[in-house]
N, C-alpha and C positions, 0 to 999 in steps of 0.2 A: 956474852954469854947467853945462845940460841940452842932453845930444847924444842922438841915436839912430840907427840905422840897422835897416832889416828887409830880407831875400831870401827870397824863395818861389820853389820848385821843383815844379814840377806832376809827379806819377808819372803818373797816368792823369786823367781827366777830373774823377773824383769824389775822389783823393787829392792832396792836397798837403802838404809841407813847410815849415817857416817857421823861421828863425835870425834872432832879437833880439837886439839889443845897447844898452845905455842906459848911459851915463856921468853923473854927476850930481856938484856938486860942493855941500857944504853949507857951513854957517859953522865946522864943527868937523872934518868927515871928507870924504872921496871916496870914488865908489862907482864900481864896474863892475857890471852886473847884465846876464845873457844869458840867454837861453830858447830852448830847440828845441821847438817842437810840429807836431804831427801834424796834420790836418784831414782829416775826411770829411765830404763835399757830402752831404746828404740828397736837394738837388733843387738847381736852378741857381742858387740864393743863399743856400739855409739851412746850415747845415755844423755840426758838433762839434767841438771841438778839445781835445785833451790833450798835455801833454809835462811835463819839468822844467825848473828854472828854478834858478841859481845866482849869486849875489851876494856881491861878494868886496868889502874895506872894502882901499882900496889906497893910504891915508895912511902907512899903518906898516911898509910892507914894510922888511924888513932890520933892523927893530927887534925885533921881536915877533915869534910867530904871528899870522899872520896869518890873522883871522876870517872868516869866511865864511857863508854861509845856503843850504841847498838846500832847494828846495818843489816840489811837483807843482801843476802845473796845470790847470786842467779848467773847459771851458765851453762856449757856443756863440755863433754868428756868423752876419751877414744882409748880405751885398753888397745895398746900394740901388743900385749903381751898377758900370759897372767902374772908377771911382776911388773911390767913397765906401763904407765897409763901418761896421758896428756891432757891438761884442762884448760878452758879460758872460762873466765869468771867477770862477773861483775859485783862492788859492795859498794851500797848505796846506803849512807847514815841516815837514819832517822830521828835521831833525835840531836837538840843543841847542844853538843858537845865541844868542850875546851881542850880535850885529846887532841894532841896536833900530831902529825905525820913523825914516825921514826924515832919517836921518845921525846922530841921537841915541842913544848906549847904555846911557841910565836909562830909555828908553820901548821897552816891551818891543812886539816886533812881533806882532801878531793875526794870526789868519786873516782875509785879503783877501777882500774882494769888489769887482771893478772893474767899471763900465760905460765902454767908453771909444769912440774912434771914429778912423779914418784914412782920411785923405786918400791916394792912391795916385797918384804921376805917373812 
């Protein structure tokens, strides 16, 4: 199961804040990841972004200390149209977490580079 949401709030014509959330279930784990991102537009379509992201393993709540990952996100994006955008980001882990990649605790989480797009409606 993979679910997500995104809420944007414009402070001015060139500055926005964005709250994102992702819920994922894998074979052995469940994860919730959320980020708070600030965007500064350089022109009408091109922007820079940065913020923080936290990921929490939810399957062991109440049994042991809940593992979490804290990261710094930075990148840039381009609004192709009012409903479609593309972004390139880098996520750098800030804490020493035992949360691994894709729900696996034995696969160490690397510094992640992503290229993605979103269709907004």
